[in-house]
C-alpha positions in Angstrom: -6.2 10.4 -34.8 -3.6 11.7 -32.4 -4.0 10.4 -28.4 -3.3 12.7 -25.8 -1.0 12.4 -23.0 -1.7 13.2 -19.5 0.6 16.1 -19.5 -1.3 17.2 -22.9 -4.7 17.2 -20.9 -2.8 19.0 -18.0 -1.7 21.8 -20.3 -4.5 21.9 -22.9 -7.4 22.0 -20.0 -5.7 22.1 -16.8 -4.0 25.4 -16.9 -6.9 27.7 -17.9 -9.0 26.8 -15.1 -9.1 29.6 -12.3 -8.0 28.4 -8.6 -11.6 27.7 -7.6 -12.6 25.1 -11.2 -9.1 23.6 -10.3 -10.2 23.0 -6.6 -13.4 21.8 -8.6 -11.8 19.3 -10.5 -9.3 17.6 -7.6 -12.7 17.2 -5.4 -14.1 15.4 -7.9 -10.8 13.2 -8.8 -11.0 12.3 -5.5 -14.4 11.1 -5.1 -13.2 8.8 -8.1 -10.4 7.5 -6.5 -10.5 4.4 -4.3 -9.1 5.4 -1.2 -7.6 1.6 -0.7 -7.4 -1.7 -2.4 -5.0 -0.5 -5.1 -1.2 -0.4 -5.3 0.6 2.6 -6.6 1.2 2.6 -10.2 -1.6 0.1 -11.0 -4.5 -1.4 -10.9 -3.7 -4.4 -8.9 -5.5 -5.1 -5.4 -3.3 -5.5 -2.8 -3.2 -9.6 -1.2 -4.9 -8.9 2.4 -2.8 -9.8 5.4 -4.9 -12.5 6.4 -4.0 -14.3 3.3 -0.3 -14.7 5.2 -2.0 -16.9 7.9 -0.5 -20.2 8.0 2.4 -19.7 6.0 5.9 -20.9 7.6 3.7 -22.7 10.3 6.1 -25.9 9.4 8.8 -24.3 10.4 7.3 -23.7 14.0 6.0 -27.5 14.7 7.1 -29.0 17.3 8.5 -26.0 19.1 7.0 -24.9 22.0 6.3 -20.8 21.8 7.2 -20.1 25.6 10.6 -22.4 25.9 11.3 -20.3 22.6 10.9 -16.8 23.9 12.6 -18.1 26.8 15.6 -19.4 25.1 15.8 -15.9 23.6 16.0 -14.2 27.0 18.8 -16.0 28.5 20.7 -14.8 25.0 20.1 -11.3 25.2 20.8 -11.6 29.1 24.2 -12.7 28.5 27.2 -10.7 28.6 28.5 -10.8 24.8 
């Protein structure tokens, strides 16, 4: 038994379709394709951005956020 490749299916079944039939097929494929949750090139779910919450928190432990920002601003204002 020979398996058809995507290109074989395209040549054999899609090329002979009319423009309208191709549009109908595209609409069917679009409805059957998830809009999100899948990474390009595979069917793996993308991790949620919220899963990164707290990562690297230990780096900032004991550092005052406002003091850090003030130090950055001071560096920007110094002439090079």
